[in-house]
N, C-alpha and C positions, 0 to 999 in steps of 0.2 A: 504494499500499499504506500502511495506517495505521501510524503510528510506534509501535513497541513497544520498550520498554527492555530490553536484555539484562540478565538476572539470573543470577548464578552463586552456587552454594553455597560459602561461604568456610570451609574447615576451621578456620581460625584463630579466627574469630568464632562458629562453630557456627550460622551462619544464612545464609539466602539474601540476597544483597545486589545492588543495582544496580551494573552494571559501569561504573565511571568511569575511563577510561584516564589514565595520566600524560600522555600526548601523543596526542591523537585522530588525528594525522597518521601515527603510527608505534606499533603495538602490539608489545609484546615478551613472548615466552613461552618458558619453559624446561621441558622434560619429561625426567625421568630415563630414559635408554635402557638398552640391555642391558649386562651384563658378559659379554664374548665368550669363552666356553670351550666352549659346546655349542649345539646347535640350539634356537631359541626354542620354548617351548611355548605352548599356547593361553592360559595365564594371562598370559604376556608380551604376547601379541597383543591382549588386551583393552585394555590401556593405550594401545597404539599406535593401535588403531582409534578408541577414544574421543576421544582428543586430536587425531586426524586430522579427526574431525567438527567439533570446536571450531575447528581451524585453517581449515577450509573456511568456517565461519560467519563467523569474524572477517575472513577475506578478502573476504566478501560485504559486510561492514559498514563496513570501514575501507580507506583507500587503500594502506596498507603494513603488513605483518605480518612480523616476524622470529620464526621458530619454530626454536629450538635444541633438539636432542635428541642427548645425548652418547653416546659409545662409551667404556665403561670397559675399557681394555685393559691395565691393570696392577692385579692383585689377587691375593690368596693362592689363590683358587679357580682362577685361570688358571694359576698356578705349579703347583699340584697336578695340574691336568688335563694340563699339558704334560709333567710328569714321568711321569705314569701312561701316557701315549701315546708316550713317548720321542720327542717332537716339539718343535722349537724353538718358544719362546713366540710370536715374531713370526709364524710359520707358522699356529699354531693361532688367533691373534687375527685374522689377516687373512682366513682361511678362514671362521671362524665369523661375523665381521662381514659378510662378503659374503653369507653364508647368511641372516643376519637381514634384510638389505636386500632380497634376493630374495623371502623369505617375506612380508615386509610389503607389498612391491609387489604380490604375488599376491593379497593381501587388499584392494588398492585404496587403500592409504595413499599420500598424496603425499609425496615426499621433503621433509625439513625444509630450511628455508633455510640452517641450519648444523648440521653434524654433527661436533663437535669430538671428537677422540680424546685421552684423558687424557694420554697420553705426550707430546703436543704442547705441553702447558701446564705442564710441570714448573717452568720458571723463574717463572711467575705464582704457582704454588703456594707456592714457597719464599719469594717476596716477601710473600705474604699471611701466612704463618707468622711471617716476621720482624716484620711489623707487629703481630701479636697478641702476640709476646713483648715488644716495645717498649711496648705499652700495658698490660701487666700481666695479660693474659688467657691466656698460655701460658708454659710453662717447658721447658727442656731437662734431660734426666736419662738418663744411661747411653746416649747415642747416640739416644734417643728425644725427640720433642717432644710435649707433651701439652697439651690445652686444659684450663684451669683452670675447671672448672664452677662452683664457688661464686663465682667472680669476676662471673657474670652472675646478678643477683637473680632475674630472671623466666625463668630456664632451665626448660624444661618446659611453656611456655605453649601450644604446639601440641598435644602429646599429652595434656596435663592429667592426668598420673599422679602418684602420690606418689613420693617419692624412692626408697624401697626397691623399689618396683615398676619404676621406671625402671632402676635398676641391674640388677635381675634381667632385665628385658626386653631390655636392651642387650647382655647376655652379655659385659660388659666383662671384660677380662683383669685378674686379680688380680696386682699387681706391687709389690714393695716400693719402687720408685722413684716411685710415684704419691703425690701429696700428698692426693688424695681418691679413694675407690673409684669415683666417677662419671666421673673425668677420662678423656677418650678420646684416641686417638692421632692426631696430625697428621702425624708423620714417624716412620719406623721404620728401624733399621739392616737392611742387606741382606747376606746371606752371599755368598760368591764365586760360588755357582751360582744366585743369584737376581738378577733385574734391579735395577739401582741407578743413582743419579745422585750426583754430587758435590754437597755442600751444606755450609753453615756448621757442621753437626752430624755430619759424616762421610758416607760413602757410604751411601745408603739409598734409600727410596721413600716416596711419599706414603700417608697413610691414605685410606680410601675417601671420607670426608665432605668433606675439603678439596678434593678433585677438582672436585666440582660447584660449590662456592662460587667457586673461582678461574675456572672455565670460564664460569660465569654472569656474573661480574663483567667478564671480558675481552670477552664477546660482547654483553652486553645492558646493561652498566652496574651501578652499585652498587645500585640499585633498579629492578626491572622490574615488569611488570603481573601476570603469572600464572606460578606454578610448579606443575607437575602431576606425577602419578605414581600408582603403585598404593597401596593402603591399607596394605600391608605396609611401605612406606617412610616412613610418618608418623613412626615412632620405631624406631630412633634416627637414621636417616639425615637426614630433613628437619629434625628437631629440632636436630640438630648443625650442619646447614647454616645455620639461622637464627642459632644462637649465634655461630658463626665469623664469618659475614658482618656481623652487627650490630656485633660487638665490633671488627672490622677496619675498619668504616666509620663509627666514632663514633656508633653507635646507629642509623644509617639502616637501615630494614628491607630484607631481601633481595627480597621480593616483596609485593605488595599483596594478592593473592588466591591462596590455596592450595587446590588441587583434587585430590581422590583418588578413583580408581575402586575399587569394591568387589571382594571376594574372588570367586574362581571355584572351585566344587567340581566334582568328577566323580561323577556318579550318587550325589549326596547325602553324598559323603565328601570330606573335605578332600583337596586335591591335594597329593601329597608323594611324593618319591622312595622313602621308606621303605615306603609302601603300594603302590609300583609302578603308580600310576594316572596318571602324568604322560603326556600325549599331546602330541607336537610338532606344530606347524603343518605341517611337511613330511609327516608321516604323514596328517593330515587332507586335505591337498591331493591325496594319491594317490587319494582316493575322492570328494572333494567339490569343486566349484568354489570358488575364493577368495571370490567374492561371496556364496555361501551361508554360508560361515564368518563373513564380515563381518556380514551381517544377523543371524545367530544371536547374535553378540556384542553387537549393539545391540538385541536383543529386550527386554532389561530395562533399567531406568534405571541409568545408569553407577554411581550410588552404591550401588545395591542388590546384594546377592549374586546370583550367576548359577549355577544348577546346570546343568552341561554334560552333555547326553545326546544320544543319536542322534535322539530325537524332536524336540529343539530344532532340529537340523539339518534334519530332515525338514520341519518347519513352515516354516522359512526358505526351503527349496527350493520348496515349494508357493507361498508368497507371491511369490517372484520369478518363478515360472512364470506367475502371474496378471499381474504387472506387465509382464512381457515380451510376454505376449499383447495387452495394451492397447497397448503400443508398436508391436507388429506391425500392429494394426488401423489405425494412423495412418501406415503406412509410405508411403502415396501422397501425403502432404502435407508441405510444409515448415514448420518452426516459425515462428510469427510473434510479435509483441510479446505479453508477458504482461499481462493486464489484471486488476486486482482483487487481493485479498489473496493472498499466498503462505503457505498455512497450515502447510506443513511447517516453513518458516522461523520462523513464529510459535511453533510448538511447540518448536523448538530454542532460541528466545530465552528460554524458561522453563527455565533450567539444564539444557539439552540433554535435553529430554524426548523421547527417541527412541521409546518406545512410543506416544506420542500422535502423533509424526511419521509412524510406520508406519501408524497408523490413518488419518491424513490422505492418505497415499499410496493407501490402499485406496479412499478416497472419490474421488480422482482417477480411479483405474482404473474404478470404478463409473460415473463420468460418461462415459468412453470407451465402455464397453459399452452403456450406455443410448443414446448417440448412434448407435452402430453398428446398434442394433436398430430405430431410427426409419425412417420412410420416406425415400426419396431426396430428396423435396421439402423435407422438414424439415431434413435433413442440410445442404442448401445454405445454409440460414439460419445455422446454427451455425458459429462460427469453429473448425474442427477444428485449424487451425494453432496457434492460441493454446492450445488444450487440449494439443496435443503439446509446445509450448514449456514449459507449466507442468509437465507430467509429467517432462520431461527435466531442467529447471532444478532442480526440487525433488528429483528423484532424485539430482542431482549433489551436493547438500548432504549426503546420506546416503552418497554414494560408490557408487551403484548405477545400473543401467540404461545403462551406457556401451557395452554389447556389442551384437552383431547378434542380433535375435530368432530368426532361423532357426538359427544356430549354437547359440543357447541351448537351443532346443527339442531338439536332439540330446543335450544333456547332456554330462557329462564322460566320454568314452569313449576308450580307448586304441586303438592301431592294430589290435590283434588283435580287439577287440570290434567295431570299425567294419567290419572286413573280414567278420567272421562275420555281422553284421546285414545288410550289403549282399548277401551270398550268400543269405540267407534271403529278403530282398525279391525278389531275382531269381528264386529258385525259385518264390515265390508268384506273381509276375507271369506266369511260364511256365505255372503251373497254371491261372491265370485265362484265359490265351490258349487253353488247351485246353478251357476251360469245366469244369475239374476243381475246382469250388467247394469240395468237401469238403476236398481237400488245401490249398487256398488258406486256408480257415478254420482248419485245423489248424496251419499255419505261423504264422498271425497269433496264434492263442491260445498257442502255444508261446513267442512273443516276449513276449506280455503277462505270462506267468508269471514272465519274466525281468525285468519292469519296463519293457519297451520297447513303447510304443504306436505303431502305424503310422497314418499319416494320408494318405488318397488325395486328390489334388488335380489341377487342370488341368495342373500341371507335373510330374506324376509322384507317386511315393510317398515321403514323408519319415517320419522317426521322432522320438519324443521319449522321454526317460526319465521315469518316474513315481517311482522310488525309487532315490536315488543309492547307497543302502547295498547294493543288490543288484548283484553283479558277475557278468559272463559269463566263465566259466572252463571250460577243458578241453573245449570243444565240438569235436566232429569234423565 
């Protein structure tokens, strides 16, 4: 394979840059994970899937990659959710963190190498805050500790907003103990019914931003290669992480490359709780295979906005149907060595260009279909094992095609649906044995109207689903 330099768009510089690691023997990446108080929605999933693809690519290119994705388990939203549900905080965070892992695994994301929980790093947060105070970048006031924004002359270099816009965008609390309206909380006091830890400033809990700075430093060092997250985190969260970490580390940058995935809208509307258009991953998984949801999330370039519709899911399902068909046509051969360029990998090297990678996967599938259509003599000349190896190896970079093609053909069906389809197939088979072809055709057409296509073969009749959004319900 010819040498292609990995290039990533760096939000900090606003340009695409060649990726030059701090240590080619060990790549270090931190991605902001969930605040665990509810089930993750599809917008949360986009970040997890995007950076999973980057993680897979980095592992292909470098001998060692440490990927840290945190769990925020102390936050005012968690406190409010626990109070509303009359549930202990530890119970709600444990349950929803487990749900997040399950849902992301269903989307084919690999587990990160490190998954720190904020509550496990309170001493490190206190130590970082103490350093910031000692260096004149933070101050204590009425049980709070605040970062002194004017003490950092280049504050705002990531978001590139003017001061008034930053103050408004950060929705900072107006408080008389602040030296400057832009100053943000590093530590806050806790009431008796709120989680809290002893500190030099009294019993309290950390601010959101200091959590990631302390966990990143503890796991990856003062400066690491890549920091990622959703575009909504660019300001104030990532801006404040940069400020805290640089000031605590004598000016050393927190990360060399900053990457942000774009927003996700629902049917051309901004996704928000107020509009009631948030859909959880768990709700989607009830109707669609996780692999379909994953490919739909990768159908647009990660930095571009993505409009989430049923049609996007249908297109992803059709694409995967085609790729799994190609895999099935090669089921009789074992994969051999890959020869030549891996075009999916080349596409991803250009700032994770997943639309181009998907197009290249279609080209691989075309090659499989073309080979299958050739004469038997010609097929003996072509190395079908290498073709299969490339299809699987490049599919693995996108996190797809790991399943069994026969099971994939059936689609996502529940036990009730599968039982009903099996009964219809048996009735059709019985009608064919009686040579009652009219009844057999009627049963086949009935299933087709439900999105189920029957396929007769030497090993019997199998089925595949054409439209995952059609469900079989209340059939007698």
